[in-house]
Steps between C-alpha positions, in 0.01 A plus 500: 500500500185492288567156354402299812179701531417440134571129539289484816209677328523260205500200735200640686308551174591151380390344829171690496431384143579140598255512789228647280550220246502224761219617729249706308378254231381250762349770723321656203350162403383451860326838490346424160335187639399687815320771309332256264353321799389805696346690207356234269157563652497823295457294183274250676266775628244489220460123473507448879222758540287303252579153637501585872286816519777720644404871475739786410513617864561144626771455241671825605482396865638153425780642287594732785471248786821337378685809620357499853662171596800574280554822696434337837773237451760717324700608806518159674584337167792736443630456853487121457686523168767714667557210743456186287632626165350598166539163328287304746241771556437592136470128420238463774307802374491364146378151591210629711387771261518261202281244675244762599495652153407158359231471768343826374360290215255341744330807651121474485376850587578830668583354844749241376641764264566730796654220709737386225616855428575549871697174513691582181603836645627336819695241302674750274569756775861603524612431145548858382647650821700180539663559164551870588683382814689235303633761257655692791718191562650540151476860376594837644258790486633634168429171321185396687248711306632344179472146643150577631399632159610174338309300762184700433525401136333184627174691542525631145581159353216342699248748365638490144496119495208457736245681286537291184570180697199551726280582202609181328438291813151649540421369154549145636153544650322165506811285449478190724200659667689793648424868453764713330574692820565170680760405239651846551556450873630144473743548211640825642531363857704186433817684376543668841535161668745375238709819507531477878738206462716704261520780757600250769783370282634819342433803724791577740411653835794743503817577303706260713270212398516579126706244308561746217684749725851446630544499876690829490237668282216383725667604825600840362146560373338409831744722690434795271123464532525449877695826528233678294221356715680599821482867398125483441378449857233249598645176627355197672231415751159630599638841589635539149160430348334746740736763361370416152142563616604846619684597180302765311692432179389136504136603538538755222633225271201287602255775400664542160510124444134464603388747230723326247354158579145634477570571136688186401247253638199691377648488148589131537159389622272729297675574170382173335141582596529860376639380167233233471223754565626729222440251216415143400836331548592135545678399823826467306466851351425646842809325634716642221372855551544468877867417443584830325545721810737245646730528201531869585556407865776255404681764294488743791615240757791386283635845410427769759568374858875479431502882477396535866858498630467758779237657726427803284458302177289238678265760640460685169430176313252394767304827484505510120394137474199552727389810306524305172297216653230747607493655153451160340207421730332832413538426128358151548200635694396766250620390155363259240578129553803501267651820646404378847706183451794718393449697822524179702820417309644842592420443864634143490837615362571642848350221713824325583731796467311646796481172692870418466594844634256510793669211681846660484389764751410277799778249417759783518402565864487151653706187556472153655159386621383863490560490124312171466206622706506849349480376141219265604319792664529720191377226271220379727356846562553606140332188369182594680461709188460169320197437723353850497546564127313200354237511777416868442524455124245217516261713706542797262437279196191345654348827626581726204509244221831645377834363616681802353376719786736318736800608292440863600541402865827329415633813330432709812672243724808497275530880508483492880778238497711721272474790746594274792798358308668841503569446872656155473870479590760223485672428830838647405336814361308556823812446709690750283220754543508450877879541506480825302233623742724428799796676338293806410370525856855476631 
């Protein structure tokens, strides 16, 4: 009797591995380009401030403004993708953000800098929650944290490659009459437009449209995932989304994600400046040193999320990851530059372990358009941390003269998030708790 079960488990594992091989490389490359284009201003900060007169506070505000429009358009973007399909919508996102990233090369001062960052945020809105929704079309909850972890490798690769690449591009300063930061925006923006056509050609909307799956495999997969989604609640229509707004667990996940994003984007936008202020380094050397925490982040993203196979393990890993992140920020704030960079590396090792697990909690509770809107809500509200973090960090740096002081605030926020994480529950765990409560009362 055990043989069919063993065979079925082997087939399931083989199918999951096939989907990871076919889907994740392209999605990771998309996210690499995305992060290069949204964060390359971190390397351009110093030279733009000299050429355009942009202050530290104005830079922090401009870096953060991206996330205001990004957050504002997240939910409608995800709902549109749910209707028109991932292939078309991700292609559209990539073309518009690539064009606007190139246009960043032509800002002339603080006002145009603010406007372009707002437009870039609106253009890219929906990419991350769209992919989170897309993964629910292919992977069950047990495999989704692993797939999300692989996807988040894109951030690591972008920051590992982006530092040295951006440093090298900045050294083109003066070539053909362009500043180095202008070359940075142009050369890193064009690949998004080109890659969009690859996405249009190769990315299947759903299993039944994948040429590399048999019809039986695709239908069986969609039925299995539909059955899983049906047990999670949510559904379709405006009423379903109103139920998301009233779900305390969703808002708890938002709070945790907000504190997490505060940290990630503060590190992304200010680490190059902190490193540059600690010694006389060339742009290329700063880029290389900036890449080191992201190597630690890549190792964590590639190895640890796969261990989050149930609610209890997910919650323990989430709490532990947030505490480690806080510890790394404290080390970075108080230690010498070399030890401080190691502290950032410690914190970074948990960046995407935490992020890949956070989204499993709301996605285990929702389905249909409620899932699409709910994931957009979590990401849009959480990403406000990407606005608050750099903005506050810029003000702290300008008023105190020491960017490290902002890292202490991050450590406190992460510890608060760790405490809140103890109350997060997956949908099936909460239903089981409710059932036990009913039985004990009976």
